[in-house]
C-alpha positions, 0 to 999 in steps of 0.5 A: 355280833358282839361277844360270840359264844365259844367254839369247839364244843360237842354241840357244834359237832352236833350242829354240823352233823344236823346240817349234813344229814338234813336230806337224810332226815327229810326222807325219814321224817316223811315216812314217820308222819302220822295223821291223827284227829288234829295233827300231822306229826314229825319226830326229830332228835329233840323235837316233835313237830305238829302241823295243824290238820288244816294244812292237808287240803283236799286237793293235795290228797287227790293223788298219792304222789302229791301227798308224798311230796307234801309230806316230804315238804313238811318233813323238811320243815321239821328238820329245819326246825331241829337245826334251828334248835341246835343252833340256839343250843350252841349259841347258849352253850347248853346241852339238851338231852331229850332222854332227860328233859323230854322231846320239845313239842312244837305246834304249827298253826296255819295262821294266827287266827286259827291258833287264836280260835283253837286256843281261845287266846284272842290276843296271843302273839299280837306282836311276834306270832309265837310263844311258849306255854304249858300243854293242853290238859290232855297231854298231862300224862305225857308230861308226867312221864317225861316223854315230852318237855312240859313247855311247848312252843306254839307258832304259826306258818307265818312265824318268822325265823326270828320268832322261832329262834326267840321261842326256842331260846325260851325253851332251853332257858327254862329247861336247863338254867336253874335261875330266875331272871327278871322278865326283861332279861329273860325276854332280852336274851330271847330277843338277842338270841333270835336277832343274832341267829336269824341271818339278818345283820345285827345293826338292822334289827338290834340297832333299830331296837336300841334307837327305840330304847334311846328315845324311850329313855329320853321321854320317860323317867326310867331306872333299871333296878326300879322299873325292870329288875324288881318288876316281874312282869311285861312292861314298856319296851321290855324286849328292847331294853333287855336286848340292849342291856345284854348287848352292852354286857356282852360287848363289855365282858364277853359272851361267856361272862354274860351267860355265867352272870345270867345263870346265877340270877336268883329271885326275887331281887328286892335288895339292890345290894345283892344285885350289886354284888353279882354285878361287881363279881362279874363286871367290877362295877355295881348296877348303877355304874353299869347302867351309867355306861349303858346309857352313855353307849346309847347316847352314841346311837344315831337316830333315824326317821324309821326308828322314830316311826317304829317307836311312836307305833310301839308306844301307842301299841297299834298292833294290840289296838288292832287285835282288840278292835278286830271284831268291830272292823268293817274291812277285816281282810284289808286290816289284817293285811296291814297288820301283817305288813306292819308287824314284819320287819323288812331287812330290819326296818319298820314298814312305815307305810303299812304302819301309818295306814293301819294307824289311820284305819283304826283311828277312823270311827267310820270303819266300825261295825254297829251290829249285834254280831260284832258287838257280841264278839267285842264283848268277848274280846273286852274281857281280854282288854280288861285283863290287859289294862289291869296288867299293864297299869297294875301300879295305877289303881286309880286309872284301873278304877276309871277304866272299869267304871267306863267298861261297865257300861258296855253290857248294858249298851249291848243288851239294849240294842244300842250297837252304835254307842257300844262300838264307839265306847269300846273303840274309845276305851281301846284307844285311851287305855292301850297306849303306853303314853298314859 
């Protein structure tokens, strides 16, 4: 990795101590587990880790020794998450004080579907399997008392090490840095941090992302200030562009310098001159000069067929397409398996076979269900589709109006029992309006 964080700080001693006491923590945490109506909870130095109640399957409660073993396993997992939190602390050169900021709450669901069902967020975590958000309303009193951090992390049992590190980076960023960075750098930092700390070589993961950025810059008219610094929302290849630009800055000026620059970012950046001054102060060049250097560095990146396949898959937003079409799919379990395989990197590589199979399955109209139950569920998902289109195409009112005119026909098709026509129109809307090609 280019530009490692400084060593020799108290945080690193804390990190080493956490590693040495893992076994001690496991025993203490298992004893501290408390079963309530929804969660089995374990407290560590900085975290309170909640495992969804469905994790306690009846078979595991038949014998006390089996339950104790299971509690010990969950305690071990909580200790591992605490160690991950402290690794991110050290990487960002930050010092988290739970007595001042409150312990961070992590909620671990057994699956993406169980989280979506419990939260009502039907398209959450389609790409990565975890995110941060405000607490459930019933926890507001704890937040006000500062017993807990107001930002919680929501994960699933399937969340990868990268996803966990990515979300913990956000918690530390939001909790300790007084800045307001643009979205692409905020997500870029979490992406860069997660890939740098997850144990997989940087070139496999960050390298795959940079190849996609190179292809993206070849296909689209992109300018960093116009499209990323002042566009305070998620846009095309937000994570990859941010991580690539951060990797470039870290290699150019060192990690400490980048963290200092990142911490100084304010909001909003409606004046290029202000941004140029910040860049010149830290790097000796304005944004235009640095962007030119970044693009020249990307030109040296060698493209692979795997990266091209990953780029096309992402450009068409196949994972989002799956989420929206899920209520209408005839073979949900098989499609879910393809979805999980396609969104999981294997040694930093895109799973081309699973990606191609999922794309082909979703593109075949014969795989749609035409039933009242499927259509009713799709109507609920349709509200999220409506919000998604308005968000990603916010600068194209004509396109939004066109979508809304077509979308307005769905309730009538459903109420009149024309379920096959409903399924086809809904499928067409998803295929047309979720792709980034338009």
